[in-house]
matplotlib code that plots the C-alpha trace (Angstrom):
import matplotlib.pyplot as plt

x = [286.0, 285.3, 282.3, 279.0, 279.4, 283.1, 284.1, 280.5, 279.7, 276.5, 274.6, 272.3, 270.0, 268.9, 271.8, 272.7, 270.3, 267.8, 267.4, 269.6, 272.5, 272.2, 272.2, 275.4, 277.2, 276.3, 276.9, 280.3, 281.2, 280.4, 282.8, 280.7, 282.1, 279.4, 278.2, 276.3, 273.6, 271.7, 270.5, 270.3, 266.9, 264.3, 261.6, 259.3, 262.0, 262.9, 266.5, 269.7, 272.9, 275.8, 277.1, 275.0, 276.2, 279.8, 279.6, 278.5, 281.3, 283.8, 282.5, 283.0, 286.5, 287.5, 286.5, 288.7, 286.0, 285.5, 282.8, 282.1, 279.5, 276.8, 274.4, 272.2, 268.5, 267.2, 264.1, 266.3, 266.9, 270.3, 271.4, 270.4, 272.5, 275.5, 275.1, 275.2, 278.1, 279.9, 279.8, 281.1, 283.9, 285.0, 284.8, 284.8, 281.2, 277.9, 276.3, 273.7, 271.2, 269.2, 266.4, 265.7, 265.3, 262.0, 260.1, 256.8, 254.0, 251.1, 247.6, 244.1, 243.1, 240.7, 243.5, 246.3, 247.8, 248.9, 252.5, 252.3, 251.1, 253.7, 256.7, 256.0, 255.2, 258.3, 260.8, 259.5, 258.2, 260.3, 263.2, 263.0, 262.5, 265.3, 268.3, 266.8, 266.5, 270.2, 271.4, 269.4, 270.8, 274.3, 273.5, 271.8, 274.8, 277.1, 275.0, 274.9, 278.6, 279.0, 279.6, 276.5, 275.8, 274.9, 273.1, 270.4, 267.8, 266.2, 263.4, 261.6, 257.8, 255.8, 253.0, 251.1, 251.5, 250.6, 248.0, 247.0, 247.1, 244.9, 246.5, 249.0, 247.3, 250.3, 252.9, 250.8, 250.1, 253.8, 254.8, 252.1, 253.5, 257.0, 255.7, 254.2, 257.3, 259.4, 257.4, 257.4, 261.1, 261.9, 260.3, 262.0, 265.5, 265.5, 267.3, 270.1, 271.2, 269.4, 267.0, 264.5, 262.9, 261.4, 261.0, 258.0, 259.7, 258.6, 261.3, 261.8, 263.6, 263.5, 260.7, 258.5, 259.2, 256.2, 253.7, 250.7, 251.7, 255.4, 255.6, 254.5, 256.8, 258.8, 262.6, 262.4, 259.9, 262.0, 264.9, 262.8, 262.2, 265.8, 266.5, 269.5, 267.1, 266.0, 269.6, 270.2, 267.6, 268.7, 272.3, 271.4, 269.2, 272.1, 274.4, 275.1, 273.2, 269.9, 270.1, 267.0, 264.7, 263.1, 259.8, 259.1, 257.9, 259.2, 257.4, 260.0, 259.9, 262.4, 263.5, 260.4, 260.4, 257.6, 256.6, 253.7, 251.3, 249.9, 246.5, 244.7, 241.4, 238.8, 235.1, 233.7, 230.4, 228.8, 227.5, 223.9, 223.8, 221.8, 223.5, 220.3, 220.6, 224.1, 223.3, 222.8, 225.7, 228.3, 227.1, 227.2, 230.9, 231.8, 230.2, 232.2, 235.5, 237.8, 238.3, 241.6, 244.4, 244.9, 248.0, 249.9, 249.1, 246.6, 243.2, 240.4, 237.7, 237.1, 235.3, 231.5, 230.9, 228.4, 230.0, 227.9, 224.1]
y = [58.0, 54.3, 52.5, 51.1, 51.8, 51.4, 51.1, 51.1, 53.3, 55.4, 57.6, 60.1, 62.2, 65.6, 65.7, 69.4, 70.5, 69.3, 65.6, 64.6, 66.7, 65.0, 61.6, 62.4, 63.9, 61.1, 58.3, 59.7, 60.0, 56.3, 55.3, 55.6, 57.0, 59.3, 60.6, 63.8, 64.5, 67.7, 70.1, 72.9, 74.1, 76.0, 74.1, 74.2, 72.6, 75.8, 77.1, 75.3, 75.8, 73.4, 75.1, 73.3, 69.9, 71.1, 72.5, 69.1, 67.4, 70.0, 69.3, 65.5, 65.9, 68.4, 65.7, 63.1, 61.4, 60.7, 62.4, 63.7, 66.1, 65.0, 67.4, 65.0, 65.4, 62.2, 62.1, 62.1, 58.4, 58.9, 61.3, 58.7, 56.1, 58.4, 59.1, 55.4, 54.9, 57.8, 55.9, 52.8, 54.6, 56.9, 54.4, 50.9, 49.9, 50.7, 49.4, 52.0, 54.1, 56.7, 58.3, 61.5, 64.3, 66.1, 69.3, 70.7, 72.4, 72.3, 73.2, 72.1, 69.7, 72.3, 74.8, 72.5, 73.1, 70.2, 71.4, 71.2, 67.6, 66.6, 68.2, 66.6, 63.2, 63.4, 64.3, 62.1, 59.0, 58.8, 60.2, 57.2, 54.7, 55.8, 55.6, 52.4, 50.8, 51.5, 50.4, 47.2, 46.4, 46.7, 44.6, 41.9, 41.7, 41.4, 38.7, 36.7, 37.0, 35.4, 38.6, 38.6, 42.2, 43.2, 46.3, 48.7, 50.9, 53.4, 55.5, 58.5, 58.4, 60.7, 60.8, 62.6, 59.5, 56.8, 58.7, 61.6, 65.4, 68.2, 70.3, 67.6, 65.4, 65.5, 65.0, 62.5, 60.4, 60.4, 59.4, 56.7, 55.4, 55.3, 53.2, 50.7, 50.8, 50.1, 47.0, 45.6, 46.3, 44.6, 41.4, 41.7, 42.3, 39.8, 37.1, 39.5, 40.5, 43.8, 45.1, 48.0, 50.0, 53.5, 56.2, 58.4, 61.3, 64.5, 67.0, 70.8, 71.7, 74.2, 72.2, 72.1, 75.4, 77.2, 74.4, 74.5, 73.1, 73.8, 77.6, 78.2, 75.7, 76.9, 76.6, 73.7, 71.9, 72.6, 71.0, 68.0, 67.6, 67.9, 66.0, 64.4, 61.9, 60.8, 60.3, 58.2, 55.6, 55.7, 55.2, 52.0, 50.8, 51.3, 49.1, 45.4, 45.0, 45.6, 42.7, 41.0, 44.1, 44.7, 45.9, 48.2, 51.8, 53.5, 56.5, 58.6, 62.0, 63.1, 60.2, 58.2, 55.5, 53.2, 50.8, 51.8, 48.9, 48.9, 48.3, 45.2, 43.7, 44.7, 43.8, 42.0, 40.6, 38.9, 41.3, 41.4, 40.6, 43.8, 47.2, 48.5, 46.0, 47.0, 50.0, 48.2, 45.8, 48.5, 50.8, 47.8, 46.9, 50.6, 51.0, 48.0, 49.3, 51.7, 55.1, 55.8, 56.9, 60.6, 62.5, 61.1, 57.5, 57.1, 55.3, 57.8, 55.4, 52.0, 49.1, 49.1, 52.8, 54.0, 56.5, 56.1, 56.7]
z = [92.8, 93.2, 94.6, 93.7, 89.9, 89.6, 86.0, 84.6, 81.6, 81.7, 79.2, 81.0, 78.9, 80.0, 82.4, 82.3, 84.9, 87.6, 88.3, 85.4, 86.7, 90.1, 88.4, 86.6, 89.6, 92.0, 89.6, 88.6, 92.3, 92.7, 89.8, 86.6, 83.4, 82.1, 78.8, 79.8, 77.2, 77.1, 74.4, 76.9, 75.8, 77.8, 79.8, 76.7, 74.5, 72.6, 72.2, 73.0, 75.1, 75.5, 78.6, 81.2, 80.1, 79.9, 83.4, 84.7, 82.8, 84.3, 87.8, 87.3, 85.9, 88.6, 91.1, 89.4, 87.4, 83.7, 81.6, 78.1, 76.7, 74.2, 72.6, 70.8, 70.3, 72.0, 69.8, 66.6, 65.8, 64.2, 67.0, 69.6, 67.9, 67.8, 71.5, 72.3, 69.9, 71.6, 75.0, 73.4, 71.5, 74.4, 77.2, 75.6, 76.3, 77.8, 81.0, 82.0, 80.1, 82.0, 79.9, 81.7, 79.1, 79.0, 78.4, 79.5, 77.6, 79.9, 78.6, 79.2, 76.4, 74.9, 74.7, 73.7, 70.2, 68.0, 68.3, 72.2, 71.9, 69.3, 71.0, 74.4, 73.0, 70.8, 73.4, 76.2, 74.4, 71.3, 73.3, 75.5, 72.8, 70.4, 72.9, 74.3, 70.9, 70.0, 73.4, 73.2, 69.8, 71.3, 74.4, 72.3, 70.0, 73.0, 74.5, 71.3, 71.0, 74.5, 76.4, 78.6, 79.8, 83.3, 82.0, 83.1, 81.5, 83.9, 82.4, 83.8, 84.2, 86.4, 88.9, 86.1, 83.9, 86.4, 88.5, 86.2, 86.6, 85.2, 82.5, 81.5, 79.0, 76.7, 79.4, 81.3, 78.2, 77.3, 80.9, 81.0, 77.7, 79.3, 82.2, 79.8, 77.6, 80.7, 81.7, 78.1, 77.5, 80.8, 79.4, 76.0, 77.3, 80.2, 78.3, 77.4, 80.8, 80.8, 83.5, 82.8, 85.5, 85.8, 88.3, 88.8, 90.7, 92.3, 93.0, 93.1, 89.9, 87.1, 85.4, 88.5, 90.3, 88.6, 88.8, 91.1, 94.5, 93.9, 93.5, 97.1, 98.9, 101.8, 101.7, 104.1, 101.8, 98.8, 100.6, 101.3, 97.6, 96.6, 93.3, 95.1, 96.6, 93.1, 92.0, 95.2, 94.1, 90.4, 91.3, 93.2, 90.4, 88.0, 90.1, 89.9, 93.2, 91.4, 89.0, 90.4, 90.0, 86.7, 85.2, 88.2, 88.5, 91.6, 93.1, 94.8, 96.5, 99.0, 101.2, 100.5, 97.9, 97.0, 94.2, 92.1, 91.5, 88.0, 86.6, 88.0, 86.9, 89.4, 89.7, 86.7, 85.5, 82.4, 79.8, 78.5, 74.8, 74.3, 75.0, 76.5, 79.3, 80.2, 82.4, 85.7, 85.0, 84.3, 87.2, 89.5, 88.8, 88.9, 92.3, 93.6, 92.2, 93.8, 92.2, 90.5, 92.8, 93.5, 92.4, 95.4, 94.5, 97.3, 96.8, 96.8, 97.7, 99.2, 97.6, 97.8, 98.2, 95.6, 93.3, 90.1, 89.7]

ax = plt.figure().add_subplot(projection="3d")
ax.plot(x, y, z, "-o")
ax.set_aspect("equal")
plt.show()
């Protein structure tokens, strides 16, 4: 049970099933001591069940590893602190935080209820901030005390957040926020020995099995989207080997991994001082600009093609 993460302590949220479960099992197999966090709720965030997290812990222990269960609500600020404190108390420190917990409540924007918006934003966005805040406080204190960390935060964005997807304005907004949060947090924690990266994964899991494009996959295609591949990258990012990589968003599906390149300033022009004179100017720079990427991160158009009239 030794290897890439030998002796490192990890907190993994949403680790009872799906991608999070694969993170926990693989990282433990490479030597990490793991706090397995999961409320055990349904895909929409309702309900709760401690058994999925306990099963993951049992698997790790049966294989000779070290793990404990945590049932915290990641979006509850006090719960998030207790989760970080549990890692420090149980295992003597904290080296890795994987923010993976999430839910889905997909609706078109004109059908979305306020509760659908609030629940998804709360779990994903606040549920990334709260554990990160408490972990960052601990690492900053360690650094100021002369014990410079070699720590990692790995967040979970999504293609819906960085490229966009119909029916997921709540989920996509949260995931876009996580991407920005990742880049800014990387800047803020750089002096304290902490890197911060994110993944934008696509995998066949309980959360995606009924989504358009996933429900009709063949068994072979499902195998090609095994969440084990996501855990592979995350395990490396959690290791000491990744110390030079920070502020990046990795697009990963199956055995393919890429770096998502963020917003860049495209064509530009000087404004007219009268809004009535802006039409040709704005249409001109839009016609020179590429369209936003599609759901697969691929440019939909080249520069110069007229797309606005």
